[in-house]
C-alpha positions in Angstrom: -2.4 -43.9 -4.1 -2.5 -42.1 -0.9 1.0 -40.7 -2.2 -1.2 -39.0 -5.2 -3.1 -37.6 -3.0 -0.5 -35.4 -1.6 1.5 -35.0 -4.7 -2.2 -33.5 -5.4 -2.3 -31.4 -2.2 1.3 -30.2 -2.4 0.8 -29.2 -6.0 -2.6 -27.0 -5.3 -0.9 -25.7 -2.3 2.2 -24.4 -4.5 -0.3 -23.0 -7.2 -2.1 -21.4 -4.5 0.4 -20.0 -2.5 1.9 -18.5 -5.9 -1.3 -16.7 -7.4 -1.4 -15.0 -3.8 2.2 -14.1 -4.0 1.8 -12.7 -7.2 -1.7 -10.8 -6.3 0.7 -9.5 -3.5 3.0 -7.8 -5.3 0.7 -6.3 -8.4 -1.0 -4.5 -5.2 2.3 -3.2 -3.8 3.1 -2.3 -7.2 0.1 -0.3 -7.6 0.1 1.1 -4.7 3.4 2.3 -5.1 2.3 3.9 -8.8 -0.2 5.7 -7.4 1.8 7.6 -4.3 4.3 8.2 -7.4 1.2 9.9 -9.3 -0.2 11.8 -6.4 3.7 13.4 -5.8 3.6 14.1 -9.7 0.5 15.6 -9.2 0.8 18.1 -6.4 4.4 19.2 -7.6 2.4 19.9 -10.8 -0.1 22.3 -9.5 2.9 23.8 -7.4 4.9 24.3 -10.2 2.1 25.6 -12.9 1.3 28.1 -9.9 4.7 28.9 -9.8 4.9 29.5 -13.2 1.6 31.6 -13.5 2.9 33.7 -11.0 5.9 34.5 -12.8 4.6 35.5 -15.9 2.0 37.5 -14.7 5.0 39.2 -13.3 6.6 39.5 -16.5 3.7 41.0 -17.9 2.4 44.0 -15.4 6.0 44.9 -15.4 6.0 45.0 -19.5 8.2 42.5 -20.3 6.3 40.4 -22.4 3.2 41.3 -24.9 -0.5 40.2 -23.9 -0.4 38.1 -26.6 2.9 36.8 -25.7 1.1 36.4 -22.0 -2.3 34.5 -23.5 0.4 32.6 -25.7 3.1 31.4 -22.5 -0.5 30.7 -20.1 -2.3 28.6 -22.5 1.0 26.7 -22.6 1.5 26.3 -18.9 -2.5 25.2 -18.7 -2.2 22.6 -21.3 0.7 21.3 -19.7 
């Protein structure tokens, strides 16, 4: 009878450990995803500013028309 109780306690311990490891690994994955998303957001903001500056320079120099400028600007801002 005591062996059955020890076996049940062992199985419960294994189950709790499994749940704990699963929760920890999902937390680590979520943290990595958030870090990646922040990096992508920072890079895309820098690229938007850079792209708009280049586009403005092209417009000011007369290389593109106002209509082309508006279309390109809207395209950059939508991404």
